[in-house]
N, C-alpha and C positions, 0 to 999 in steps of 0.2 A: 381746463386744468384739473388735474387729478390731485386729491389731497395726499400729501406725503405720509407715509407710514412713520410711526415714531423712531423706528431704527431701520437700518438698511441691511440687506443680506448680500454680501459681496459675491458669493457663490451663484446665487440665483441670478443676479444681475450680470455677471460676467459671461455665463454660458448663453444667456438669452441674447445678449446684445452682440456678442461675437457672431453667432449663427445669423443675426439679422444682417449685420454689415456684409458678411461674406455672401449670403444669398442674394443680396441686392447689388453685388459687385461694386460696393463703395470703396474697396481698397485701391481701385484704379478707375475712377469715374472717367468717362470719355470726355477729354478736353483737347480736341485736335489743334486749337489755335493757341493753347497755353504754352508758356515756356516750359520745356521738358526739365525734369530733375530725376536723376537716376542714381540708385545705389544697388549693389549686389550683396546678398548675405554670404558670409563664408560658409560654403555648404557643409552642414554637419554630416558626419557618417550616418549611413542609412541604418546602421545597427545601433546607433547611439540612443541616449536618453538625455533629457535636459539637466545639465549640471550648472552649478553656480556661475561658471565662466560664460556658458551660453546666455544665461539670464542677463549678465551685464552686457555683453556684446550686442545682443538682440534688442534689449530695452534701449540702449543708446541709439541704435539704428531706427527703431520704431518712433522714438522722439523726433528725430530729424525728419522722417518721411511724414509723419502726421503734421508736423509744423509746416513743411513745404506744401503739403496738400492743402492745408488751411489758407496758406498764402496764395492759393489758386493755381498752382503749378501742375503740370501733367506729371505727377509724382509716380515713378515706377520703382517698386522694390522687387528686384528679381529674386525669386526664391527657388531653392532646389536642394537636393541631397547628393552626396558623394557615394559612389559605389563601394568605397573602402575595401580594397582588394583583400589584404590579409585579415582585417577583422571579420569581414562578411563570410570569407571562406572558412574561417575558424568556427563561426556560429553553425554554419550548415554542416560542417564536418562533425561537430559535437552532436548534432542532431542524428546524423547517421550512425555515430558510434553508439549512441543510446539505444538505437534500434538493431545494434549487432553488425552494422555495415561500416564500410570505410570508403573513402573517395575513389580509391583505385578499384573498387568493384564495379565502377561505371566508366563509360566512355566520357572523354572531356565534354562532349555535346550534352550528354545525359545529365552529368553533374551540373553543368551551367544552367540547364533547364530546372534542375532542382533549386538552384539559387534564385532563379526568377520566381518560382512558386513561393519560396520563403518570403521574397520581397513582397509579393502580393498579399500575403497573409499577415506578415509581421513588421514589414519595413516601414511603417507609417508612424510609429510610436513617437519619434522625434518631432515630427510635423504636427501632430495632435498636441504635443506639449508646448510647442511654439504658439499655438492658437490659445492655449490657457494663459500664456504670459501676455496676450493681446497684440501679438505681432500682425500688423496690417499688411501682409505680404500679397503680392499678386498671384494668388493660388490658381487662378485660371490659366496661368502660363508656368505652372511649376515644372522644373526641369529636374533631369537625373543625369548624371555624367555617363550613364551607359544607354540612354535612349538613342534611337537610331539617328536623329537629326544631330545630336551632339557627337555621336560616334564618328560620323562622317568628317566633322571638323577635326577630331583628333587624328584620323587616319591621314587627312590632308596635311596637317602641320608636320607630322613625322616624315612623310614622304618629301615635302618641300624643304624641310630642314636638311634632309639627306642630299637632296638635289643641290642645295646651296653650300655644301660641304660643312654644315654646321651640326651634323649629327653622324656618328661613325661608331664602329665596333672596335673595341680595344680590350687589352688584358690589363687589369689593374686590380688593386685590393679593394674590397667592399666590406661593409658590415654584413656578415653572414650569419643568418639564423639557422642553426642545425635542426631546430624543431620543424620549422616551416620549409627548410631546404630552399631558402630564398634570400637574395639580398634584400636589405631594408634600409630606410632612410635614417638619417641622424636623429630625426624627431621621434623615430620609433625606438630609440635606444635610450635605456634609463640606467643611469650610473649609480651604483650602490657600493657602500663600504663593506668590504669582505675581509674576514681575518684570514691572512695568508702567510707566506714566508718569503724570505730574501735569501737565496742560495748563492754561495760563492764556489766557483770551480776553477781548477787549473787547466789551461790549455797549453800543451807543450809547444814550444818553438821548434821548427823543423831544421834539419841540416846543422844541428850543433850550435845555432845562433843563440846568444845569450843577451840578456838586458845588461845595462850598464852596472846594475847592482850584482850582477853575476848569476841571477836567476835564469833557469832554462825554460821558463813558462811565464804565461801572463794569467793573472787571476781576473776572471770576469764574474759579474754578479748578474742575476736575473730573478724575476718573480715567476717566470714561465720556463722551467728547465725542459719540459717536454719538447718545446720548439728547437732546441739545439740539434735535434735530428736533421733539421733543414738549414742550419747555419751556413752562411757563405762568406763571412768576413768577421774580423774583430776590429772595432774602430777605436782609435785613440785620438785626443786632441793633437793638432799639428805642433803646438808649442809646448806640450807636456815633455819636460826634460827626460823623464823616466822611459819614454818609449820612442824618442826621436830617431835612435839608431836602428829600430826594427821596423820603421814603416816601410811598407813594400816587401818585407820578408814573409816567408811562408810560416804558417801555424797550422797545428793539426787539431781536428775535433776528435776527442778520445774515443767515442763510441763507434762512430762511422769511419773514422780514419780519413775523413774528408780533408783534403789539403787546400788551404785558401790564404788570402793575404791579410796582413795587418794594414789597414787603410787609415789615412789621416781624414778627420772630419770634425768640424766644431761642435757637432751634436754630442759628442763625448765630453762630459764635464769632468775636468781634472779633480774638482772638489768632492765628486759624488762616487762613493765606493773606492774602487781601485782606479778609477778614471778610464778603465777599459770596458767596452760594451760589445757583447756578441751581436752580429747583425743577421737577422732572419728576415730578409726583405719580402718573402712570400706570406708572412704571418704577423707583421707589425707595421703600422702605418708610418711611424717614424723611421724604421729600418728600410721601408720601401724607398723613401726619399734618399736615405743614405746610400742604398743600393744603386739608385739611378746616378747619383753623383759619383759613385765609383766606377760607373760604366757598365753596369748590368742592364741588359735590356729585359723588359718585363717578361718576355716570352722564355727567357733563360732562368728566370728566378724559380727557385725550388719549392714545390708544394708538397706538404706531407699528410694532408687531410683530405678525406672525401667529403661529400656534402653533409654527412651525418657526424663529422668531426672524429671520424675513425682513422687511424694511421694507415696510410697507403705508401707504396714505394715512390721514392723521388725519382727524377729522371736519370740521374747517374747510378741508380741502383745500390746506394751504399747503405741503406737502413738495414740493419740485421732482421732476419725473418722473424724472429721471436717478437719483435715489436709490431708486426703488421696485423692489422685487424683490432688492435687495442683502441678502446676509446681514449680521448685525451685525458680524461680525468677518472678517478675511482668511481665506480658505478655498481650499485647492487652488490656491494661488498667485494667486488673484484677490482684489484689493482689496474689502474690505467697506465698510459704512456708516461705520465709525470712520475708515478711511484716507481716505475721500472727504471727510468733514466736516472733518477736519484740514487736508487739502490746500485746500479752498475757503476756510476761514477764513484760512489763510496768504496766499492769492491776494487776499482782500479787505482784507489788512493788519489783520485782527483777531487774529491770534496773536501773543501776547506770548512771545517766545523765552526760554528758559532759559539763563542765562549762568553758566558755571562757569570755574574756573581750573585750568590744568595745573600740574604740579610746577614747571614754569619760570616760573609767573605769567602765562602767556599766556591771554587770555580766549577761550573757546570757546562758540559758540552751539548750542543744540539745540532742537528743537520742544517737548520735554517734559522735565521734571525726573525722572530715574529714581526709581522708587518701588517697594518690595515691598508688595504689596496683598493683604490677606486677601480671597480670592475664594471664593464658594459654588459647589461642584461637586455634581451628583448623585452619590450614593455608588454607584450601580449603573451608570448611563449613562456617567459620566465627563465630561460636558459641563457648561459653566458654566450655572448656574441663572439664569433671568431673572425679576426681579420683574414680574409680568404682571397687568394689569387684566382681570378676567374675572368672569362670572356663575357663582356656586357656591353650594352649600347649606351652611348654617352652623348650628351649635347655639349657643344662648345660654349659653355657659359660665359667664359672670358669675353668672346666677341660679342654675345648678346648683351653683356652687361654695360657695354659702352654707351648706348643711346639712353638708357634709363639714368645713368649717373649724370649725363649731360642735362637731361630734363629736370633733375633735381636742381642742378647747379644754375640753370637759367630760369627756374621758377615755373615751369610748366607742370611740375608736380611739387606740391607744397607738402612737406611732412610736418605734422602736428602731434606732439611738441617737437619744436626744431631741434632739440637736443638729441633726437634719434637720427639726425642726419650723419653725425660722426660715426655712429655705429654702422649705418647704412653703407657709407663709403668705405669703411674698413673692410667690411665683409666683401662688398662687390670688387673692390680693388684686388683683393687676395682670393678671388673666387677659384674654385677647383672645378674640373669637368663634372657635369652632373649625370650620375648613373641613372638611367630611366627605365632599365628592364628589370622584371621581377619574375621569379620562377614559380608562377602560381597559374591557376586555371581560370579564375575569376578575374575579369578585367578586360581591357582592350588588347586583343591578341596583336603582337607586333606584326606589321605588314611587310615581312621580309620572308623570302623564300631562299633555300640553299640548294645549289647542284651538288653533285656527288663528290666535288672536290672541295666543298665548303665555301664557295664563293657566294655571297649574298646579292639577292636582287630585290630591291625595295620599290614597292609599287602599292597602289590603293586597292588592287584586286589581283587574284591569281592569274587571271587572264593577261593582265598588263605585265605581271612579272614573267609570265611564260614567254611573252612576246620579246622581252628583254633577254631572256636566256636562250632563245632559239628552241631546239629540239631536246635540250637537256631535261633530264628528270628533275623535278623540284620537291622539296620538303619544306613545309612552313615552319618558321620559328615557333617554338612552343611557348615562349615567354610571353608576359603581357607587360603593359606599361605601368610604371609607378602612378599611382592615383594623383600625385601632384602635377604630373604631366598634363593630365586632362583638366584638372581644376585650374591649371594656369590659363586656360582659354575661356575661363569663366565670364569675363566682362564683355566678349564679343560672341563666343560660342552659344551663349544663352539667348542671344538676339537673332539668330538664325544664320550667322556665318557658317559656311562660305556662300550661301545663296543671297549675298547682300543686295543684289540688284533687284530682288523680287519687290514688286509694288503691291498695292492693293488688288487682291484677286476678285473676280466676279462672284456675285452671290453675297458679298458682305453688305450689310445694311448699316445705316447710321447707328452709332451706339454699340457696334460689335468690334471686337479685334479677334483675329485668329489665334487659335490655341497652339501653343508650343509644346504642349504636353504629350507624353506617350513615347512609344518605341517606334512609332511609325513615320518618323521624319518630322520636320518643322517648317511651318510657313513663317515668313518674316513680316507678314502684313500688320499693320498697326492701326490705321485710321484712314478716313476718307480723304486725308491730306495727300495721298500718294507717296508718302515717304515710308520707308521700311522702319521697323523697329530699330535695326541697326544704325541707319542714317540718322534717326532722331535722337537715339539714346546712347550712342557712342561718340565720344568718350563719356563714361560715367562721371558724374560730379564728384562723388565721395566714396571712399572705402574706409569702413571702420573695422579695425582688426586688433587683435591681441598682439602686443609686441613679439610674442614667442613664435609667430609665424610670418614675421617680417621677411625672412629669407626663403622659407619653404614654400610660401605662397605669394605674398605681396610682390617681392622682387621678381619672381618668375612670371607673374602676370604682366609685370612692367616689360620684361624681356620679350614675351610672346606677343603682347599687344603692339609694341612699337615695331617689331619685326614684321607682323603680318597686317597691321592695320595702318601703320605709318604714323601713329599718334599715340599719346599717352592712354593708358587705359581708364585713368581717373585723374581729375585735377587736383584732388586733395586727399592725402592719406592720414587718417587719425589713428593713433597707436594708444591704446589704453592699457592700463596695468592688469594685475592679477587680483583676483578676490582672495584674501587670506583670512585665516582664522582670526578671532578676536585678539589673540596674543601676537599677531603678526607673522605667525608661523604659515608655512605654504601647506595647503590642505592636501591630505593624502589618506588613502584608506588605512594604510598602515599605522598612521598616527591616530585614526579614529576621529578626526576633526572635520570631516567632510560634512558640508551643509547641503541639504536637499531643497532646492528652490520650490519644488512642487509641495513639500510639506510647509513651507512658509506661505505659500499661496492658499493652502488649505486653511492655515491658521489665521492669516491676516488679510488675505486678499491679494490679488495681483497688483492692484493699484499701489498698495502700501510698499510692496517689494520693489516695484518699478520706481517709486519716488525716492526710496532709500538708495538705490543703484545710482540714480541720477545726482542726487545731493551729495553723495559721497565720491562721485567721479571727478577728481581733480587732476589736471594734466600732470603727468610725470610721477604720480603716486599710485600706489596700490590701494585697493579698497579693503579696509578691515570690516569683516562680518560682525555685526552687532544687532542681535534679535531685538534688544530693547528699543533701538532706533527704529527697526521695522514696525514694532508695536506703536511707537510714538507717531509714525505717519499714518498708521491705522486710526489713531485718535484724531489726527488732522483730517482724515476723511469724515470722521464722525462730526467734527466742529463744522465742516463744510455742510453737512447734511442738516445740522441743527440750524445753521444760519439760514438755509433754504426754508426750513419750517417756520422759523421766526418771520421771515419776509412774507411767506404766504399767509400766515396768520394775521398779518397787518395789511392784507390787500395788495401786496406787491406781486405783479405778474411779469411775464416776459416782456422785454423791450420790443417796441414796434420799429426802431430805427437803429441803423448801424452807427450813426453819429450820436454824439453825447447830446442829451437834452438841455435846454436852456435853464440855468439855475441862478437864483439870487442868494439864497442862504449860504453863509460861509462854509458849513459843513458840507454841503452838496458840491459847492465849487471845489472845495479841498479834495473830496473823494474822486471827483472827475480828474483833477490834476494829478493825484496819486496813481490813478488808473493809467493815465498816459504815461507817467514816469516808469511804471512798471512795464508797460509794453516796450518802451524804449530800452530798458535794462535787458528785457529778455531778448530783444532783437540784437542788441550788441553782443550779449553772451552767446547766442546761437551763431552769429557770424564768426565768432572767435572759437566756436566749439567748446565753450566753458560751461559744461553742463551743470556743474555745481552752482555756478553763479546764477544760471537761469532758474534752476529749481529753487534756490534760496530766495531769489527775487519774488517769485510768485508766492512762495510760502510765507514770507514775512508780510507781503501785502494782504494776503487772505487772513492770516492769523491775527496780525497786530492792527493794521490800519482798518480793514473792513470789519471783521468779526468783533474785534475788541473795542475799537474806537468809534468807528462810524455808526455801527449799530447802537452802541451805548449813547452816543451823541444824539441820535435821532429817536431814541425811545420816547414814546408820549408826544411826539411832534410829526407824526406821519401824515403830512399833507400831500396834496396831489403831486407837487414838485418833487417832494423827497421820494414818494413812490415811483415816480418816473426815473429818477436818478439811480435810486437803489436797484430798480429792475435792471436798468442799463449796465451799471457797474457790476451786478452779479452775473449778467450775461457775459460781459468781457472776462470776469473771472473764469467762467466755465470754458470759454474758448482758449484762454492762455494756459490753463491748467490741463486741458485735454490732452496734449502730447505726453504729459507725464502720468496722468491718471485718467485714461480714457473711458474706463467703465462707469464710474460714479458720475463723471461730468455728463456723459451722454444720457444717463438715467435722469439726472436733474434737469437737463436741457429739455427733455421731452415731458417731465411731470410738471414743470413750472409755467407752462404756456403752450399755446398752439404754434407750431413751427412749420415753415415751408419745407425745410430739409433737416435731415439729421445733423448733429453736431460735427460729426467726422468730416462733413463737406461744408461746413459753415465758413464764414469769412473772418480772417484774422483781423484784429483790431488795428486801426490806423492811428500811429502816433503823431498825428499832424496838428493837434489842437494847441493853441497858445497856452503857455504855462501861466497859471493863475497865481502869481507869486504873492499877492495880497491875502488871498484865502489860505494858501499854504502857510504863509507866516503866521496867520491869526490861529489857525488850529493846531499848528506846531507849538506855538506859545501856550495854548490851552492844555495840550497834551504834557508838556514838560512841567507845567505848574501842578496839574492834578497828580502826575507821577511823583513829583518831588513831595507833595503833601502826603501821599500814601506812604512813601518811604519813611518820612519822618514819623507818622502815626505808628507804623509798624515797628520802627526801632525803638520808640519810646513806650510800647505796650499801650497805646490808646485803645480803648475798646472798640471793636469794629462798627458798632452801632451808634457811637457818640458822635453828635454833630457840634462842630466848633464855631465859635465866633472868631472871624479873621479880621485883623487889622493890617491895612496895606500902608506902607511907608515909603516915601520918595517915589511915588508912581508918576510916570510921565503922561502927557495927555493921550498918547496913543495907548498906553496900558489902561487908562481909565475908560477909554471908549471900548476897548476890548472886554473889560470887565462888565460894562453896561451891556454889550451885546451877548456875552456869554455867561451872564449871571445865572440863568436858569440851569445851564449844564454844570456850572461849578457848584451850585447848591446841591443838585441832585447826585452827581458823579463823585464830587469831592467831599460830600457830607458836610457842607458849610451851612451853619444855622444863620449867620448874618454876616455882612461884610461892610466894613467902614474904612475910612481913610484917616490916619492919625500918626502919633508917634508911639514910642515904646509903651508897654503896658506893665502894670505892676505885677509882681508875682512872677512865678516860673512860666516860661513860655518857650515854644520851638520857633526857630526862624527859618524861613526858606527863601532864598534869593533866586529870582528869576529875571534875567536881564538886569535892568536898573532897579527894579522894585524889590523891597523886602516884605514878605508875607509873614506876619506874626500870628502864631497860634497860641493863645492863652490856654494853659493847662491846669491852672489852680482849680481844684475841686473835681478835676477830670481823672488825674492820676496822683498818687503819692510821690511828689517830686523828690523829696529827700530819699525815699527808699529807691526810686528809679535811678537817682544819681549813684547811689551806693552800689546798685546792681551793675550798672554800666562800668563804673570804676573798677570793680572786681573782675568783670569779665574781660575788660581792657587789659589789666595787669596779667591776667592768665594768657591771653592771646599774645602779648608782647613777650612773655617769658618763653612761651613755646617757639615764637618766631625767631627770638635771639638764640635759643639753643640750637635751632636747625640751621641758623646762619653760621653758627660757630662750627657745626659739623661739616657744612658745605665748604668753609674756608680752609678746612684741614685737608691738605694735599694727600696725605696718606689715605684718608677715607675715600676720596674721589677717585684715587688711582687704583686702590686695592679692592674696594667693595664691588659687589656684583652690579652691573650696569642698571638693573632693574631697581635695586636698593637706592642708588644715587638718584635715579629719575624720580622714585617716590619721594625721597627727601626734598627734591626741588619742588615737586608739586605741592607737598605739605607746607613747605616754607611759603610758597606763593599764596596759598590758601589762608594761612595764619596772618600774613602780613596784610591781606585784603581785609580780614576780619577785624584786625587792630585798627586799620584806617577808618573802617565803617563805625566801630564802637566809638572811637575818638570824635568822629563827626557828630554822632548822637549826643555824646556828652557835652560837646561844644554848644549844641543847640540849646541846652538847658542852662547854660552859664549866665 
């Protein structure tokens, strides 16, 4: 046993122990006969760095995997990174640009080779940071969504989905990023508020048709005037009396002269603007649906932009030449299509000006009504996203969604918290086709080849495609797959699928498992049992995920897993909230409220940050960042360290048995019972994934019962029994606390005695001992009595060092026996000079009632009773006055309804504080009566 230093250094401990665990393969010790337990990490982007959301997500996963490992299971935490198509390509392109080069200076293969070079040099930052957090992942089997073995799975799924009629090519609207010249997912779109305008224009009715009002035109309003060059209809509500007579009639677009119909559609809101909406199905998602309902085929919808969002000629050739080549917006001081369209409509007399009044009542005209518009931006490019009509590959998500929905309904997939089920079903029941193609170079190139007529041939290799096409000349699709497509295969692709029948290969010895790492393919060998990793670890047991990727990743894993494996990907899905700033706001770089978890680890240690995350993770609620609480958990670690030093100084060493030692002393029997109760509480909480309950159970046991009371009760009476019990209980603490605070617990485990194994692979405590209700009741009584006496002394300003003579009135026989047994502890901890049984005493005294007995604390000569009564009465009057004032304000409906929410909340908090203070002061005054 090594003597513990006075203080501990988290940084030194953390780096040393993590390297030790990993080098010895302790994150996945060989347990071929053990019950398997499996989780997979949401693979972070290979370009990423650890943010506070990662810290929460991975801390929760590590708590679970360490807990299950301690319980003796074959615990596998699959780890890997996502190739992150756009993000990675952007990083490498920036490097090229800095060197005066660009992507198009290289062939596709040469550029991809440069990306692989970048990954080898710089792509491991996020995994190194996960290690700093303490994540006990199976690094020996680290995966990458572009390694060769995983790529085989991706190609097979694409080809199989196509064969099954679940994947097809179609022309639809997508989120188009003109900077990257690629479709992007909804998750990569960031909506921002932008100051813009709301323009009103006249569209003339054709053939002399007029409205019931006599007008020969319809006024339409838009925030995107440039798109009128591709208008194909004007929509009105079918029940709007203003337009009923012109439904089906022709109307003209003034600039292009295009003739199209007035269509009836409930999308047009009679209460909004003029009630008439121009329909541009090729450049607006809502208009696309209106266009389909109006009978337009996607192939016939007009497209007026190229991939760079510059104006091109529509299929009908009606856009005037002066518009061609213009960018959609003003750029570099040059007017774009928007500015020219507005100018021409104004010249044609078709612009309806917006009229507003100044403060002086003067009318002022402007081209447009000022509006704040919710505008989509590419989260990486920073440019406005364009709804763009283009040919892409789609997955029939509607059919794939059927099996996962049924699995949730019949309980094969349990969603925690259950409240997320409604959201899950709402999205799955209204799911749209999933666009899986991206116009990038980095990623899984789509396994489709086209002949000269544009017919696609989908196959896993060019040779197979050529066999399908005969002698036709083929060209491969240049697009790559959406990264969510490959990560949807994570629960089974990481385990070696599609080579799922592979068993243990020759050459493996006991204690080994084959590597799944690298670009050179993957073996599925697991152990000497002859079962593959896939057979042993699919379905996974649990997925922990942020609610924000429920649809982008979680639901898609369920779809692909059930389609290709015939079973759910995981049995339980836990969705946690966001980590928000201390004031509840969402963290963002623009707000300047982003918290760096690595900075917190540097300052307080990984254990403190991890414990904060777990203690604050309450189902269905976001986590509010609070550095003071992180600091508080760093103090908790210090408390644990000091307790270990106290025990060591009193000859307490590591326990030699897993079972609790025999004990006679009530304090020892009590701490054994409390240890068992804590194990039970943690087991119950972990079964329900109540991370906050589990963390708080061990926190209060360590801080309150063990460090404060048990150590205090046993000071000066450390006999052999107490040393054995204290050593055992402290060992149980280290094991129970290990999933939450792995570093300090491992350090103390190894410094407090000679161990057979590291703590990370120790045995979880067994909560099988009979509850010692007698000892629990006695020590609980003692704690309540001492606590009440301490409270009374504090409230009445009794000097801390003063020892009091205590008189006990109306004590039962049981209380008398307890006093007899615990008299020493009462005298030492409660600062009791003498204790006798009798009636009330003369002079001022405080009274404390515990159960049936009254404990009288004479204070004559100890404090100035008259002065103390006056002080308490004055303080009570002040507290009551403030309480009543706040109560009056809160009962004022005008204040509650009109004041800022934070002001009302503060008033409620202040009222509760003053009410509690008044109650406390009155109780203290009553004691002196």
